[in-house]
N, C-alpha and C positions, 0 to 999 in steps of 0.2 A: 376664552376669558368672557367674551361677550355672552357665550353660551351659558356660562355658569351663572352669571348675573342674572339672566332670562330665567334661567331654572331656579334660582332663590327667589326671583319675583313671584314666579307661579306658586312655589311653597309658601310664600308670605299671604298671596292673596286668597288662595283655596285650601290649603291646608293649615294655615297659621303655625307652620313649624320653623319659620324663621324670624329673624328680626331685624330691623334696620340696620343696627349698629353691627351685627353679624353679616350681613351683606356688604357693608361697607368695608368692612377688615379684610374679607375675603377678597374684594375687588383690589384692595390695596396691594394685599400680598401677591395676587397674580400679576398685577402690572408690575411690581418690583421684580419678580421671576422673569417677566419676559426681558425687560429692561436689562437685566444682569445677563441673561442668555443670550442678549443680541450682541452685548459688548465682551461676554468671554465665550464665546461658541464653545471652548473647548470644556468648559466647567459649567455643570448644572446646580441650580439654586433651589432647595426645598423651604418652602414657608410652613410654619408650625403655629398654629393657634391655639393657646393655652387659655381655657377660660379661668378668670380671675374673680370671685365674690369672696365678701366677708362671711367667715364662718365661727357661728356661736362656739361659745367652750364648752366643755363636757359637763356633765351635772355636777353641782356643789361647787363648781369654779367659776370665777368673773374673769373677764377679759379686759385688759387696760390697753387701747391703742393709743400710740403718742407720736409727737412729731416736732421738729424743729424748724425754723424758718429763718433765714437771714439773706439780705441783699448783699450784692457783689461787694460792696463796700464794708460790710458787717455792721454798719451802723443802725440799721433797722432790723433787730433781730427778735423772735416770739416762740414760745413754746404752746403747746396745747396737747391736750388727751379727753378720752372718754372712757369710762368705765360702764360695762354690759353686763348682764346676767346671761344663762342658758338661752333664754329666749329672745335675745337681743333688746331687753327693756332697758332704756337708759337711766342709769344707776346716779351716774355725777359725771361733772366734766370741768374742764378748766381751761382758761387763758392766760398765757403769763407775758408780761412785758419784759425783754432782757436790754432792752438798751443795745449796748455793743455786745456783740459775739458771734464766734463763727458758726457754721452750719454744724460742726461737730459737737460745740458746746451746746448750741439750742437744742439738740436731739437727745444729748444726755439730761439737761435740765427739763425735759418732757417727761422722761422716765422719773427722775427723781420726784418731781412734783406731784405725778402720778402715783408714784408708790405711797408716799405720802398721804392722799388723799383716800387711798385705799385702805391703810392702816388706821385713818379716821374713821372709817365706815365699819372697822371691825372685821374685814373681810380675811379670810384666812389663807385661802387658795387663790392663785392669781396668775393668769397666763400675760404675759406683756409682749405685745406686737409692736415691731417697728419695722419701717421701709429701709433701715439704715444697717448694711452688714457690719460696718464700723463698731457700732455700738453693740450688736449680737457678739460680735467677736471679743470686743473688750471687757464685755460684762461675763462672758464664760471662760475668758482665761485670765487666772488668777495674777498672771505675770504681765500682762500687754499694759496695763496702764502705766503711763510716762506721763510728765510733765508736758503741757499745760492742763491735760484731762485727769490727772491723777486725784484730785481733790474731790471732784464729782464722781468720779468712777468708786472711789472709795466710799462716799456716802451712799450711793446707790447699792452698794453690796452688804452694808451694814444694815439699811432697810430691809433689803430682801431676805436678811438672816431673821427677820421677825416676822416672818409668815410660814406657816405650817409648809406651804409648799409653793414655789414661783418657777414658771417656765418661760424662759426667753425665747423667743422664736422672730424670724424674718418673714415678713409679707411685702407684698407688692405694694405700690403706691396706690395702685387702683382700688386695693381693698382697706386703704387707711384714709379716706378720703375724709372723715369727720375730723380726726386729728390733724391733717393737714390744714383743713379750714379754719379751725380753732388756734392753730400756730401763726397762721398768718393774721388773723383777726389780733391776736396779741401783739403781733409785731408793731401795730399802729394803733392801738388802744392808748388811752390816758392814764387808765387805771393800772397800777403794777401787778395784780394779780386778781382774777375774778373767777369764782366758782359759779357752774351751772346746774341748780338741781334739777332743772327739765330742759328738753331741748330748745335752743335757742333759736331764733327765726332763721337767722342765716346758716344753720346746720340742718334744715328741715328736709333740702332736697337728700343731701347725703344720706341721712337717717333714714328717710324711705326707700331710697335706694338699697341700703343693707337689708331693711326690715320685709322688703319684698324679694330679696335673693336675686337680685339683679346681676347680671353676668356681663363683664366685659371680657373681651378676647385680647390678649397679649398676643403679640405676634414677634416670632424670631425666625433667622434665616439662616441655612446651613448649608454651604458648599461641599459639592460631592466631586 
């Protein structure tokens, strides 16, 4: 483990082929593997690192990243989203204060408001990315909607039918940073709904991260 950290440090210093985040994640993975092997000597643990980054939409398409946020008591909830083009340019964004809402409701509200905003902008082809498998499943499965989400889901489905094309996809939270920031902002703002024609200051770091194709490594473990 120490040798690997030393090796990565040399690559970073002399070849500029590593980055600090990658070195950190590798070290954490090796430490976890060592601890697991020590406590379960009969089982080996393999650690995999998956590079996660925001990917622009294909030509002639736009991408909506949306998210929802709700505290553990469901009393402070918000939704947010951003629409970008194939070059990663900010086309429009929003933050919505939901008041009382569950996390799943907040996620669906993010999709609904994002779809409405895209239609206002006369966007015809839209990729919808969320970090909730619940939302992806319920929007793709025509028979999945049940109370208390049925009304919101049906509204989203009706909005989707007004586009020439919509692709609903799952993404990891590491590639959904702007939407997450907007949703959390919405949960605590005084206004009911705010639209952003340009990048708000509190999203500048996440926006720069995506524009520069920064990579975050997501680790996973597999016992053999």
